N, C-alpha and C positions, 0 to 999 in steps of 0.2 A: 526589475522585479518584474514578476508575472502575479499576474491576478487572475486567479480560475473562479466559477460559479457552476457548482454540479447539481442536477436534482437526483435526487435518490427516488427510483420508483419503489421499491420493495417497501420501506421502512418512511416512506412519504417524508424524506428528509431533505434540507438545503445544505450545500456545506460550502464555505468560503475559506480559500487557500490562495496561501501566498508562497511564491518561490523566490528566493533570492539567492544571486549569487553573491560565496563570498571568498574569501582569499584561498581556501583550500576545499571547494567544494560548491554545495547548497545548502542551503538551510530552508526549510519549508516549514510553514505555520498554517495550521487550519483549524476550524471550527464547525463539528457536523451537529446539526440542530434535526430529529426524527422522533418517529414512533414506531416502540417495540411492545408488542404483548400491551398495547392498551396504554403504554408508560412515555411520557414526554422522556428524552435524553437531551443531555448534551456532552459532544465528546471534544476535544483538544487534542492536538497532537503537534509534537515537533520531531522533524525527524532531520539529523545532519548528517550528510554525507559527503566522500571524496569527489574530485572533477570527474570520475567515473562512474557515477551513481552508483555507488557501492556505501550502504549504510552502515556507518562509525555509532550513532547511537542513537537513542529515541525515548520521546515522553507520550503515553496515553492517559488520559485521565477521563474519566465519566461520570455523570451525576445522574440519577433515575430517582426517583421518591424519595428523592432526601438523602440518599446514599451516595457515598463517593468512590469510587474506586480509582487508584491506578497502578499503572507499573511502566518500567524503566528498563533501558537494557541499553549496554553499553560494549561496544566491542574492545580487545586488548589481546592485540594479536590476531590470532586465529578463535578466541575464545568469547565466548558472549558473556557475561556480566548481567543475568535478568534479577529485578529488584535486589541486588548486591551479591547474588550467589552467580558459580559460574554452572551454566547449564552444560555439560558434555554434547549432548545430543543436537545442539545447535552450532557444534566447530564448523570452521572454515565457510558459515554462510556468510552470503552477499546482501542478500534482499531481506526484508517481514514485506507481510502480507494484512494489511488490516483491512478487518470485514466490511466495515463501514464505508469505505473510501474506493474510487478508481485511482487515484494518485499513485499509490503503491503499484498500482500494475506499471505505472508510468517508470517506476526505478528499472526494471529488468528489459523494458524495451528499451529506453536508451543506453542502459548500461550495455548490454550485450552486444549490442551494435550489428545485429542479425542484416545478413544480405537476403535476396529474394529467395525464398524456398528454403532456406538455412532453417535448422530446428536447433533448441537449447533447451535441456532438459536442466532444473535449477531445484535448488532445496529452501527452501524460504522460514521464516517464523511466522507462523502463522497465528495472527491475535484478533481473536473475539473477542471484543471488550464487553461486549452486551449479553455475551454466556457463559464470562469468566475464563476464557480456555487461551492457552498459549501452548503452541505444540510445531512439531516440524510438521513441514508438508511439501510432495513435490509437486512439481510444475513443470507442464513444457510449454515454451514459445516456438511457434514459427511463423516466421513473415511471409506473410501472402502476396502482399503489395507493399508500395511505397508509404499506403494507409492503411494497412488492415493486416492484424495481426489474431495467429489463433492460438486460443489458449488452451490448455486444458490441465487440469487437476487428475495427479494420476491415484490419489486414493479411491474418489469419487464417480471418477468419469466424466464428471462435467467438464462441457467443451461449451465456447463463444465463440466469436469472431468479435474481435476490437477494432474499433476505430481510431484512427488518432488525427489531431489536428498538424498544420505545418511544423510545428515545435514539436512535435511527438508528446503531446500530451493525450490521454484518452479524451476523446470526443464523445462517444458512443458506446455502451458496453451494455447490446441491447438486452432489456429487461428490467438492467438494474441500473444503470445513470447516465446522463446525460448531460454535457458540457453545454450550459445554457450562456455564458459569456466568460 
C-alpha cells in the first residue's frame, strides 16, 4: 500500500489517498477536503484499475453545503456505464480525470509507459464534480525526462509540466498540487 498526501493550491484542499495493489490491478481510495466558491466540500473517490492502470470502474461523491452528489462508472467491454447508462461518447476510453486530484494524471503517466521524447494523445472521461460536469476530453502527454511529463489539454490549450516521484506518482503539478507526504 502507498499512502499519499497532496496539498491543492487552487481550492485550498488536502487530499489523503491510498493506492493498494490487488489481485487484478490497483484499488485507489481518497478523500479531498477543500474550499470552492466560499463553500467547504468533501469529495471521496474510489478507482479500480487493471494491472496497466486502465480504469475499470469508479465512484465519486461530493458533499457541499449540505447537498450530496454522486456519480459512478463501470467499464463493460469497450463501453462505459455512467450512473447506470451507457454513454457512447466514452467508448474505448481507458482513463478518467477527476478535476480535484493529481492522482488521475498518474494513471496515464504510469499506464502509457512512454519513453523520453515520446508523446501520446488520449481521450479521458473528465469529471468536474464541483461543477456537476462529466464529458470527454482529449489530452496529450509527453515524457520529457525520467521525472517530468508535459501535459496538454487539447480543447483549452492548457499546458503544464508535471513532476513525478520515483514511483511514478505526481509530485508537483505547478500552481495546482504539491505532494506533501
